[in-house]
Every structure is written in structure tokens, then in C-alpha cells.
N, C-alpha and C positions, 0 to 999 in steps of 0.2 A: 184379881189375877194372882196367880200363885208366884211366890219368890222362887226363883231357880238359882242354885249355887253350884258352880263346877269346882270340883276339888281336884288338886294335883295338876297333871299335865294337860288336862281336857281344855283349858283355856287357850292353849296354843292353836286349837282349831277354830277359835271364835274371834281371832284377832286380839286375844288378850283380855276379852270381856269375860269376867268370871261370875258376874251377878247380874240378873236381869229379871223383869217381870213377864210371865207369859201365860196366857189363858189356855187351860187344858183340863179336861174332865177325868183322864186317866192317864197312867204312865205311858201307854201306847201312843195315845194323842200327843202328849208332850214329846216323845221321841220324834214323831212324824213332823211336828212343828219345828223342832230343833233341827232336824235334817234339812227342812226346807230353807230355813233361815241360814244355816251354817253347813252346806253341803260337806266339807271336809270333816265335820263331826259325825255325820251319818254312819259310816263304816264302824267307828268306834262304838257307838251306841248298840249296834248289832252284835258286837263281839262279846257283849256282857259287861254290863255296868251295874254296881251296887247302887240301889236306890234307897234313900232314907226320906220318909215323909213325915214331917213334924217330929223328927227324932227317932222314929221306929224304922229299923232297916227291914226291907222286904226282898225276899228270894222270888224269882219269877214273878216279877210285879207288873206284868203287861197290863193287867186289868184292875190294878189297884186304883181307887178313886182319889183324886187330888181336889181338895177344897179350894175355894176361891181365895182364902187367906192362908193356904198352907205354905210351908216352906220346904222345898224339895232340894236335897242335895244329891248330886251325881258323882259317884266315885269310881275312878278306873279300877279294873281288876289288879289285884296285887299278886305278882308271880312269887311262887315259893320254891324251895329247893328241897 
């Protein structure tokens, strides 16, 4: 199972849980499973989350594969001025 790490304020939508293991083959599947487990997190995943898989940041990552031993970091969008 992949290790998922929520960065920033995302853990407020998971009851304070910032790290957990979850099985998913792609980022899309990961987001679906996260939204099922934590419904309040779902809308924030749809708004656009930066995804880092094993240290590499991906844009438009829906179909990026996730290995069983991967570490996936989810980062909220950062507003700019």
C-alpha cells in the first residue's frame, strides 16, 4: 500500500489524520478512495491539489501510476498575488 501524506490544512478534513496507508493504482483512484473515506476532503481534491509521488511533483496527475511502496504527498494549492 502507498503511504499518503497530507500537507498543510488538508488534514482538517480527515479529523486531523495527516498520514495513512491506502491502496490505489493511479492518482484518480487515490482521490476516489480518499473522497469515499473522508467526504469533506473530496471537494478540495477536485479544486486542484499538487501531487508528489516519490518526490516528483506532477501536474494533471490523474493517470499517474502509484506503486505499492510509493510515498504520495498531497499539497493544497497555494494562492498567489
